[in-house]
C-alpha positions in Angstrom: 0.0 0.0 0.0 3.0 2.4 0.5 3.3 2.8 -3.3 -0.3 4.0 -3.8 -1.1 7.7 -3.7 -4.5 9.5 -3.6 -5.9 11.4 -6.4 -9.1 13.0 -5.2 -8.2 12.2 -1.6 -11.3 11.5 0.5 -11.9 13.6 3.6 -12.1 10.5 5.8 -9.8 7.6 5.2 -7.5 5.2 6.9 -4.6 3.4 5.2 -1.9 0.9 6.4 0.3 -1.5 4.6 -2.5 -4.1 4.3 -5.7 -2.2 3.5 -7.5 1.1 3.0 -10.9 2.2 4.3 -12.6 5.4 3.3 -15.8 7.3 3.2 -16.9 8.1 -0.3 -18.6 11.4 -0.3 -21.9 12.1 -2.1 -21.8 13.1 -5.8 -18.3 11.7 -6.4 -17.5 10.5 -10.0 -14.6 9.8 -12.2 -12.1 11.2 -12.7 -12.5 13.4 -9.6 -12.0 10.5 -7.3 -11.3 9.1 -5.1 -8.6 7.1 -6.9 -5.8 5.4 -5.2 -3.0 5.0 -7.8 0.4 3.3 -8.2 2.7 3.6 -11.2 4.3 0.8 -13.1 6.5 0.5 -16.3 6.4 -3.3 -16.6 4.0 -6.0 -17.6 2.1 -7.3 -14.6 -0.9 -8.8 -13.0 -2.6 -6.9 -10.2 -5.3 -8.3 -7.9 -7.2 -6.4 -5.1 -10.3 -7.2 -3.1 -12.8 -4.3 -3.0 -16.2 -3.8 -1.5 -19.2 -4.0 -3.7 -21.4 -1.0 -2.9 -25.2 -0.6 -3.1 -26.9 0.9 -6.1 -25.6 4.5 -6.7 -22.0 3.7 -6.0 -19.3 1.8 -8.0 -16.0 0.4 -7.1 -13.5 -1.2 -9.4 -10.1 -0.6 -11.1 -9.0 2.3 -13.1 -6.0 2.8 -15.5 -5.2 6.4 -15.6 -3.1 8.6 -17.8 -4.6 12.1 -17.6 -7.9 13.6 -16.4 -8.8 13.3 -20.1 -7.5 9.7 -20.7 -8.5 6.8 -18.5 -10.3 3.5 -18.5 -12.3 2.0 -15.6 -14.4 -1.0 -14.9 -16.5 -1.3 -11.7 -19.6 -2.7 -10.2 -22.2 -2.3 -7.6 -24.8 -4.8 -6.3 -27.0 -4.3 -9.5 -24.7 -3.2 -12.4 -21.3 -3.2 -14.0 -19.9 0.0 -15.5 -17.3 0.5 -18.2 -16.1 4.1 -18.3 -13.5 5.4 -20.7 -12.2 8.8 -21.7 -9.8 9.5 -24.5 -8.6 13.0 -25.1 -11.7 14.2 -23.1 -14.3 12.2 -25.1 -16.2 10.2 -22.6 -18.0 6.9 -23.1 -19.8 5.1 -20.3 -21.8 1.9 -20.5 -23.8 0.4 -17.6 -24.9 -3.2 -17.8 -27.5 -4.8 -15.5 -25.8 -7.7 -13.7 -26.7 -8.5 -10.1 -23.9 -9.3 -7.7 -24.8 -10.7 -4.3 -21.5 -10.6 -2.5 -20.0 -7.9 -0.3 -16.6 -8.0 -2.0 -15.1 -8.8 -5.4 -11.5 -9.6 -6.3 -10.6 -7.3 -9.2 -8.0 -8.1 -11.8 -5.8 -6.0 -14.0 -3.3 -7.4 -16.5 -0.9 -5.1 -18.4 1.0 -6.6 -21.3 2.9 -3.7 -23.0 0.2 -1.3 -24.2 -2.7 -3.8 -23.8 -4.7 -3.4 -20.5 -7.3 -5.9 -19.4 -9.7 -5.4 -16.5 -12.0 -8.0 -14.9 -12.9 -9.8 -11.7 -12.9 -13.2 -10.1 -16.1 -14.8 -9.1 -16.1 -18.3 -7.5 -12.6 -19.0 -8.9 -13.7 -18.1 -12.4 -12.0 -15.0 -14.0 -14.4 -12.8 -15.9 -12.6 -10.3 -18.1 -14.8 -7.3 -19.0 -12.7 -4.8 -20.8 -9.6 -4.7 -23.1 -8.1 -1.3 -23.6 -5.3 0.4 -25.5 -5.0 4.0 -24.3 -2.7 6.6 -25.9 0.2 7.6 -23.7 0.5 4.5 -21.6 3.1 2.6 -23.6 6.0 3.5 -21.2 4.2 3.5 -17.8 0.7 3.6 -16.4 -1.0 4.7 -13.2 -3.5 2.2 -11.9 -5.5 1.3 -8.8 -9.0 1.2 -7.3 -11.6 3.9 -7.8 -14.7 4.7 -5.7 -17.7 6.7 -6.9 -21.0 7.7 -5.3 -23.9 9.2 -7.2 -26.2 9.3 -4.1 -27.0 12.0 -1.6 -25.3 10.2 1.4 -21.7 9.1 1.9 -20.8 5.4 1.4 -18.1 3.2 2.9 -15.4 1.8 0.7 -12.4 -0.5 1.3 -9.6 -2.4 -0.4 -7.4 -5.2 0.9 -5.7 -8.5 -0.1 -3.5 -6.8 -2.8 -1.2 -8.8 -5.0 1.2 -7.5 -7.7 3.0 -10.0 -9.9 5.5 -9.0 -12.5 5.1 -10.9 -15.8 7.7 -11.5 -18.5 
């Protein structure tokens, strides 16, 4: 966790070397945060267990280059979202897909410029999005994101993080 830095730091949060807990304020959306980002210039596989919020919030993984260029895949108890922005042109898809667990293990694979985001459910890997973003050939920023479109704050958390370098 020491390699992760806040972008859109939440006003209430707690972080140690194993986990992060935060309060996601009302009306928070990408790319304004909160995002907890690390940087890598190598091919890798990243896994993290995140909470699955109620309807109105989303948690998932984001690959970030600039405020105008990012890709994110997340979920709540009712839906999956795929959110991209390239040079400021936004695209967002929301797909109905109920999820009955409190947490999901999110997966991110980087192989050169190809980025793949998905999650693991009952030991099955479900890959949702493949992305090739401009400007991330050398290095990328990546990590969890938390959004909240409701009127009240929501709790968020991440733990059980694993980063594996791939050749």
